KOLNU-209068 format. One record per residue (C-alpha): y, x, z. Coordinates in steps of 0.1 Angstrom, whole numbers, plus 5000, padded with zeros to 4 digits. Example, Ala and Ser with C-alpha at 12.3 -4.5 7.8 and 13.67 -1.06 7.14 Angstrom:
REM KOLNU-209068
+------+------+------+
|   py |   px |   pz |
+------+------+------+
| 4955 | 5123 | 5078 |
| 4989 | 5137 | 5071 |
+------+------+------+
REM end
This chain:
REM KOLNU-209068
+------+------+------+
|   py |   px |   pz |
+------+------+------+
| 4999 | 5001 | 5001 |
| 5036 | 5011 | 4990 |
| 5026 | 5040 | 4970 |
| 5057 | 5039 | 4948 |
| 5084 | 5037 | 4978 |
| 5060 | 5067 | 4995 |
| 5060 | 5088 | 4968 |
| 5099 | 5087 | 4959 |
| 5108 | 5087 | 4998 |
| 5082 | 5122 | 5005 |
| 5099 | 5135 | 4970 |
| 5134 | 5132 | 4987 |
| 5128 | 5147 | 5019 |
| 5105 | 5175 | 4999 |
| 5137 | 5186 | 4982 |
| 5158 | 5183 | 5013 |
| 5135 | 5209 | 5030 |
| 5136 | 5228 | 5001 |
| 5175 | 5232 | 5003 |
| 5175 | 5255 | 5035 |
| 5202 | 5244 | 5053 |
| 5219 | 5213 | 5049 |
| 5251 | 5202 | 5045 |
| 5267 | 5169 | 5049 |
| 5273 | 5169 | 5014 |
| 5233 | 5176 | 5000 |
| 5224 | 5154 | 5031 |
| 5247 | 5125 | 5017 |
| 5230 | 5132 | 4977 |
| 5194 | 5127 | 4993 |
| 5202 | 5093 | 5015 |
| 5216 | 5081 | 4977 |
| 5181 | 5086 | 4965 |
| 5164 | 5070 | 4997 |
| 5190 | 5039 | 4984 |
| 5175 | 5040 | 4950 |
| 5139 | 5045 | 4967 |
| 5147 | 5010 | 4989 |
| 5159 | 4990 | 4961 |
| 5136 | 4999 | 4935 |
| 5108 | 4988 | 4965 |
| 5128 | 4957 | 4965 |
| 5145 | 4956 | 4993 |
| 5173 | 4928 | 5001 |
| 5205 | 4946 | 4996 |
| 5223 | 4938 | 5025 |
| 5191 | 4950 | 5044 |
| 5197 | 4989 | 5021 |
| 5228 | 4987 | 5031 |
| 5229 | 4986 | 5065 |
| 5201 | 5008 | 5070 |
| 5220 | 5035 | 5051 |
| 5249 | 5032 | 5068 |
| 5231 | 5037 | 5102 |
| 5211 | 5063 | 5087 |
| 5242 | 5079 | 5073 |
| 5258 | 5075 | 5106 |
| 5232 | 5094 | 5131 |
| 5221 | 5117 | 5099 |
| 5259 | 5133 | 5096 |
| 5264 | 5150 | 5132 |
| 5257 | 5186 | 5141 |
| 5229 | 5174 | 5162 |
| 5210 | 5169 | 5126 |
| 5227 | 5195 | 5108 |
| 5221 | 5224 | 5134 |
| 5187 | 5217 | 5144 |
| 5163 | 5241 | 5142 |
| 5147 | 5221 | 5111 |
| 5172 | 5200 | 5098 |
| 5151 | 5181 | 5069 |
| 5123 | 5172 | 5095 |
| 5154 | 5156 | 5121 |
| 5165 | 5137 | 5089 |
| 5128 | 5127 | 5087 |
| 5132 | 5115 | 5119 |
| 5160 | 5094 | 5118 |
| 5149 | 5075 | 5090 |
| 5111 | 5072 | 5106 |
| 5133 | 5055 | 5135 |
| 5154 | 5034 | 5116 |
| 5125 | 5014 | 5099 |
| 5105 | 5007 | 5129 |
| 5138 | 4995 | 5142 |
| 5144 | 4975 | 5106 |
| 5108 | 4955 | 5107 |
| 5104 | 4957 | 5151 |
| 5101 | 4952 | 5176 |
| 5063 | 4942 | 5171 |
| 5044 | 4910 | 5181 |
| 5009 | 4904 | 5175 |
| 5004 | 4880 | 5197 |
| 4996 | 4846 | 5201 |
| 4999 | 4834 | 5238 |
| 4976 | 4812 | 5257 |
| 4987 | 4779 | 5264 |
| 4971 | 4778 | 5297 |
| 4971 | 4738 | 5299 |
| 4957 | 4724 | 5265 |
| 4948 | 4743 | 5235 |
| 4972 | 4764 | 5220 |
| 4982 | 4749 | 5183 |
| 4993 | 4772 | 5157 |
| 5007 | 4756 | 5126 |
| 5008 | 4775 | 5093 |
| 5035 | 4769 | 5072 |
| 5033 | 4784 | 5033 |
| 5039 | 4777 | 4994 |
| 5006 | 4780 | 4971 |
| 4993 | 4810 | 4963 |
| 4999 | 4829 | 4993 |
| 4966 | 4827 | 5008 |
| 4974 | 4806 | 5038 |
| 4940 | 4784 | 5038 |
| 4920 | 4823 | 5038 |
| 4946 | 4834 | 5061 |
| 4939 | 4802 | 5086 |
| 4900 | 4812 | 5087 |
| 4910 | 4855 | 5089 |
| 4934 | 4845 | 5121 |
| 4906 | 4822 | 5137 |
| 4878 | 4854 | 5129 |
| 4906 | 4881 | 5152 |
| 4912 | 4856 | 5177 |
| 4874 | 4847 | 5182 |
| 4866 | 4887 | 5180 |
| 4894 | 4882 | 5213 |
| 4870 | 4864 | 5229 |
| 4891 | 4830 | 5216 |
| 4867 | 4794 | 5206 |
| 4888 | 4780 | 5176 |
| 4890 | 4752 | 5154 |
| 4902 | 4750 | 5123 |
| 4918 | 4715 | 5113 |
| 4923 | 4706 | 5072 |
| 4959 | 4686 | 5070 |
| 4964 | 4700 | 5033 |
| 4955 | 4666 | 5015 |
| 4978 | 4676 | 4982 |
| 4952 | 4705 | 4973 |
| 4916 | 4685 | 4975 |
| 4903 | 4719 | 4972 |
| 4913 | 4734 | 5005 |
| 4894 | 4710 | 5030 |
| 4865 | 4725 | 5011 |
| 4872 | 4760 | 5013 |
| 4882 | 4757 | 5049 |
| 4851 | 4735 | 5058 |
| 4833 | 4765 | 5039 |
| 4850 | 4793 | 5056 |
| 4846 | 4773 | 5089 |
| 4805 | 4770 | 5082 |
| 4807 | 4807 | 5080 |
| 4818 | 4819 | 5107 |
| 4806 | 4791 | 5128 |
| 4834 | 4775 | 5139 |
| 4841 | 4735 | 5136 |
| 4865 | 4724 | 5113 |
| 4882 | 4687 | 5115 |
| 4888 | 4672 | 5083 |
| 4891 | 4636 | 5069 |
| 4890 | 4616 | 5037 |
| 4925 | 4622 | 5017 |
| 4937 | 4594 | 4999 |
| 4940 | 4572 | 5030 |
| 4953 | 4591 | 5061 |
| 4984 | 4614 | 5067 |
| 4980 | 4649 | 5076 |
| 5004 | 4640 | 5107 |
| 4974 | 4623 | 5120 |
| 4952 | 4644 | 5111 |
| 4963 | 4674 | 5129 |
| 4971 | 4651 | 5158 |
| 4930 | 4637 | 5157 |
| 4920 | 4673 | 5151 |
| 4938 | 4686 | 5183 |
| 4922 | 4659 | 5206 |
| 4889 | 4665 | 5193 |
| 4892 | 4705 | 5196 |
| 4908 | 4691 | 5234 |
| 4867 | 4672 | 5238 |
| 4851 | 4704 | 5224 |
| 4869 | 4729 | 5246 |
| 4882 | 4748 | 5223 |
| 4910 | 4765 | 5235 |
| 4930 | 4778 | 5196 |
| 4937 | 4750 | 5171 |
| 4952 | 4763 | 5138 |
| 4970 | 4742 | 5111 |
| 4964 | 4742 | 5076 |
| 4987 | 4727 | 5064 |
| 5002 | 4723 | 5025 |
| 5018 | 4746 | 5000 |
| 5040 | 4734 | 4971 |
| 5050 | 4759 | 4941 |
| 5078 | 4761 | 4955 |
| 5102 | 4745 | 4983 |
| 5114 | 4710 | 4984 |
| 5122 | 4680 | 5003 |
| 5088 | 4662 | 5007 |
| 5076 | 4698 | 5011 |
| 5096 | 4706 | 5043 |
| 5096 | 4666 | 5056 |
| 5060 | 4667 | 5057 |
| 5057 | 4703 | 5077 |
| 5085 | 4692 | 5093 |
| 5067 | 4659 | 5106 |
| 5036 | 4676 | 5117 |
| 5056 | 4701 | 5143 |
| 5077 | 4670 | 5158 |
| 5043 | 4653 | 5159 |
| 5019 | 4684 | 5171 |
| 5047 | 4701 | 5189 |
| 5026 | 4733 | 5178 |
| 5033 | 4760 | 5208 |
| 5035 | 4786 | 5173 |
| 5048 | 4781 | 5137 |
| 5034 | 4807 | 5116 |
| 5046 | 4816 | 5080 |
| 5024 | 4828 | 5053 |
| 5041 | 4846 | 5026 |
| 5026 | 4867 | 4999 |
| 5037 | 4899 | 5001 |
| 5035 | 4908 | 4964 |
| 5062 | 4886 | 4956 |
| 5087 | 4908 | 4971 |
| 5125 | 4893 | 4975 |
| 5109 | 4857 | 4964 |
| 5088 | 4861 | 4993 |
| 5118 | 4865 | 5019 |
| 5138 | 4841 | 5002 |
| 5113 | 4815 | 5007 |
| 5109 | 4823 | 5044 |
| 5149 | 4821 | 5051 |
| 5148 | 4787 | 5033 |
| 5115 | 4782 | 5059 |
| 5133 | 4799 | 5085 |
| 5163 | 4776 | 5084 |
| 5143 | 4741 | 5085 |
| 5112 | 4750 | 5112 |
| 5108 | 4766 | 5140 |
| 5096 | 4798 | 5131 |
| 5082 | 4821 | 5153 |
| 5066 | 4843 | 5129 |
| 5052 | 4856 | 5100 |
| 5019 | 4868 | 5082 |
| 5022 | 4890 | 5055 |
| 4993 | 4886 | 5029 |
| 4981 | 4910 | 4999 |
| 4999 | 4935 | 5015 |
| 4968 | 4958 | 5001 |
| 4980 | 4960 | 4966 |
| 5018 | 4958 | 4972 |
| 5029 | 4993 | 4960 |
| 5070 | 4984 | 4966 |
| 5070 | 4970 | 5000 |
| 5106 | 4950 | 4994 |
| 5094 | 4924 | 5009 |
| 5079 | 4942 | 5050 |
| 5106 | 4960 | 5049 |
| 5130 | 4929 | 5044 |
| 5114 | 4902 | 5061 |
| 5124 | 4908 | 5100 |
| 5164 | 4916 | 5095 |
| 5170 | 4879 | 5071 |
| 5150 | 4859 | 5093 |
| 5151 | 4873 | 5127 |
| 5114 | 4868 | 5133 |
| 5090 | 4892 | 5135 |
| 5059 | 4901 | 5107 |
| 5029 | 4891 | 5134 |
| 4999 | 4902 | 5115 |
| 4987 | 4916 | 5076 |
| 4967 | 4906 | 5051 |
| 4950 | 4938 | 5040 |
| 4921 | 4932 | 5017 |
| 4893 | 4900 | 5006 |
| 4873 | 4905 | 5033 |
| 4876 | 4876 | 5064 |
| 4878 | 4905 | 5087 |
| 4909 | 4924 | 5061 |
| 4941 | 4912 | 5088 |
| 4952 | 4932 | 5107 |
| 4976 | 4935 | 5140 |
| 5012 | 4945 | 5130 |
| 5028 | 4975 | 5146 |
| 5060 | 4986 | 5127 |
| 5059 | 5024 | 5138 |
| 5022 | 5023 | 5123 |
| 5036 | 5008 | 5094 |
| 5069 | 5035 | 5089 |
| 5038 | 5063 | 5093 |
| 5024 | 5048 | 5061 |
| 5053 | 5044 | 5043 |
| 5065 | 5080 | 5052 |
| 5031 | 5094 | 5042 |
| 5025 | 5104 | 5076 |
| 4992 | 5082 | 5075 |
| 4980 | 5061 | 5107 |
| 4953 | 5075 | 5124 |
| 4955 | 5055 | 5156 |
| 4945 | 5026 | 5134 |
| 4921 | 5042 | 5113 |
| 4904 | 5051 | 5150 |
| 4908 | 5012 | 5159 |
| 4892 | 5002 | 5123 |
| 4863 | 5029 | 5129 |
| 4854 | 5017 | 5167 |
| 4857 | 4976 | 5155 |
| 4834 | 4986 | 5125 |
| 4812 | 5013 | 5132 |
| 4780 | 5006 | 5142 |
| 4778 | 5033 | 5173 |
| 4741 | 5034 | 5171 |
| 4737 | 5040 | 5137 |
| 4768 | 5061 | 5137 |
| 4747 | 5088 | 5165 |
| 4717 | 5088 | 5152 |
| 4732 | 5098 | 5118 |
| 4753 | 5127 | 5138 |
| 4721 | 5139 | 5154 |
| 4697 | 5137 | 5123 |
| 4731 | 5161 | 5107 |
| 4728 | 5182 | 5134 |
| 4693 | 5194 | 5128 |
| 4698 | 5192 | 5087 |
| 4670 | 5161 | 5086 |
| 4693 | 5137 | 5069 |
| 4674 | 5112 | 5044 |
| 4690 | 5092 | 5015 |
| 4680 | 5058 | 5037 |
| 4710 | 5080 | 5063 |
| 4730 | 5080 | 5026 |
| 4732 | 5046 | 5019 |
| 4737 | 5034 | 5053 |
| 4770 | 5058 | 5051 |
| 4781 | 5043 | 5025 |
| 4778 | 5003 | 5036 |
| 4795 | 5017 | 5074 |
| 4825 | 5027 | 5047 |
| 4823 | 4994 | 5033 |
| 4827 | 4972 | 5064 |
| 4859 | 4994 | 5072 |
| 4880 | 4977 | 5046 |
| 4892 | 4988 | 5012 |
| 4888 | 5025 | 5006 |
| 4919 | 5031 | 4989 |
| 4937 | 5016 | 5027 |
| 4913 | 5038 | 5045 |
| 4925 | 5064 | 5028 |
| 4967 | 5058 | 5034 |
| 4957 | 5062 | 5072 |
| 4948 | 5095 | 5071 |
| 4979 | 5117 | 5070 |
| 4983 | 5136 | 5031 |
| 4955 | 5120 | 5022 |
| 4971 | 5088 | 5008 |
| 4998 | 5099 | 4981 |
| 4971 | 5131 | 4972 |
| 4947 | 5103 | 4962 |
| 4969 | 5075 | 4951 |
| 4948 | 5048 | 4928 |
| 4914 | 5074 | 4935 |
| 4904 | 5046 | 4958 |
| 4888 | 5024 | 4933 |
| 4871 | 5049 | 4909 |
| 4852 | 5067 | 4947 |
| 4848 | 5027 | 4957 |
| 4829 | 5026 | 4920 |
| 4808 | 5061 | 4926 |
| 4793 | 5045 | 4958 |
| 4784 | 5014 | 4946 |
| 4763 | 5031 | 4913 |
| 4751 | 5056 | 4942 |
| 4736 | 5029 | 4957 |
| 4723 | 5011 | 4931 |
| 4702 | 5043 | 4920 |
| 4690 | 5049 | 4958 |
| 4683 | 5008 | 4964 |
| 4659 | 5013 | 4934 |
| 4638 | 5038 | 4947 |
| 4608 | 5033 | 4971 |
| 4616 | 5038 | 5017 |
| 4589 | 5070 | 5007 |
| 4617 | 5086 | 4982 |
| 4644 | 5078 | 4998 |
| 4630 | 5100 | 5029 |
| 4616 | 5124 | 5007 |
| 4636 | 5131 | 4973 |
| 4620 | 5160 | 4968 |
| 4583 | 5137 | 4953 |
| 4610 | 5125 | 4931 |
| 4594 | 5135 | 4893 |
| 4605 | 5131 | 4859 |
| 4586 | 5099 | 4861 |
| 4596 | 5084 | 4891 |
| 4637 | 5091 | 4878 |
| 4632 | 5074 | 4848 |
| 4616 | 5042 | 4870 |
| 4647 | 5045 | 4892 |
| 4670 | 5050 | 4865 |
| 4657 | 5014 | 4847 |
| 4651 | 4999 | 4881 |
| 4689 | 5004 | 4888 |
| 4706 | 4999 | 4855 |
| 4723 | 5033 | 4853 |
| 4717 | 5066 | 4830 |
| 4688 | 5090 | 4837 |
| 4719 | 5116 | 4842 |
| 4737 | 5098 | 4874 |
| 4698 | 5097 | 4886 |
| 4695 | 5132 | 4885 |
| 4734 | 5143 | 4890 |
| 4728 | 5123 | 4927 |
| 4693 | 5141 | 4933 |
| 4712 | 5176 | 4927 |
| 4745 | 5164 | 4951 |
| 4720 | 5158 | 4978 |
| 4703 | 5188 | 4975 |
| 4734 | 5206 | 4979 |
| 4746 | 5188 | 5006 |
| 4713 | 5197 | 5026 |
| 4721 | 5231 | 5014 |
| 4753 | 5237 | 5025 |
| 4740 | 5214 | 5062 |
| 4720 | 5246 | 5068 |
| 4748 | 5267 | 5070 |
| 4764 | 5241 | 5094 |
| 4770 | 5257 | 5134 |
| 4763 | 5227 | 5156 |
| 4771 | 5250 | 5182 |
| 4805 | 5252 | 5174 |
| 4808 | 5220 | 5174 |
| 4790 | 5213 | 5207 |
| 4820 | 5233 | 5220 |
| 4848 | 5216 | 5207 |
| 4836 | 5186 | 5211 |
| 4834 | 5191 | 5250 |
| 4871 | 5211 | 5246 |
| 4879 | 5176 | 5234 |
| 4864 | 5155 | 5263 |
| 4881 | 5180 | 5287 |
| 4914 | 5158 | 5277 |
| 4927 | 5172 | 5246 |
| 4929 | 5145 | 5213 |
| 4912 | 5156 | 5179 |
| 4937 | 5174 | 5160 |
| 4960 | 5182 | 5186 |
| 4948 | 5204 | 5209 |
| 4968 | 5214 | 5244 |
| 4976 | 5175 | 5245 |
| 4967 | 5154 | 5269 |
| 4949 | 5121 | 5269 |
| 4962 | 5091 | 5275 |
+------+------+------+
REM end
């Protein structure tokens, strides 16, 4: 995400760092480039002007120009202002102690609202909530069936009524009553959208809000629509008591205009972001982490959290043990590919690793395709062949190629790569790795020796 903006900003900072001594003149020149980069990223003009004014006030001063490393000081000033622009963080849905917490979801058609309802339910299920979905989008009959299907896949109840004889406010009211009877503590209302904002849409969502008095009114907007997302958010905010925003399709947004403009224009926090199509691809939004990614610093905290959430600990431990003994086989290789796929789109994961996102820009889809080819080949092998690749002779290779739909050279290449990996592992020093792990266990953090753990 934000690849285009990240490339432009890191380019500006690289050029500033190459100047050696910084002056007010070349700082001004660099900030003009930052301004152009933000405008090209479709950031709101008023937001850009205010942002550049604040950065300029802090960057052009003795504290920065006379600093030991002035170019890094400027990066810090820009980072701090991006965090302030998108913050403070508020990825919460406070629990109502007396009755089910009601979250009303609003937004235009095509923003991914119905899917996001299920994703939000899934996110809070992992925190121990017992949610119910209410299908109140009667404008689009397919939305009701879609929500039922999503609810069934998650094992959560969905309140739905036949369209034509009922009105959305009544459906929502009865859905909340049913949730109370079933002991659900979170109710998510999927309301209707339109292709554009009109009086009928606003009257309907306002009536639902007046009838149900939701604890949260959350707007779902498509990040890829840029300023259109910001403009529609402003109109919704003028008519509804919005408490926050969910930005969807952020994984496909190379510019970042909506994310950088929404808070400033609406005054409402971005609570969650959609970063993929899978049901688990909804994340809590933290401005500081997003600012790090925008400036090419990665997001190690989110990467670790994602790994802890998705990677099976027993499988990882077993793989590590076998790796130390140089006993990994193709079945282990297949399991590791599966673990990586659980973590989400590869390009998004690479973007969390400092310095890797921009270096590997556009390579994520290519690498995912390679993983799929590898999986197909390994899955066409017998269990014995996976555990003992050395038994795979010419005849077996031809059978595996036919069974996987891949070519014989692709099968040969995979087996060669695996053989090379095993050879490389023979030179691996488990003692040195164990020593490093022991040192980390004494309070240091990975990659930050000497820094106390929190």
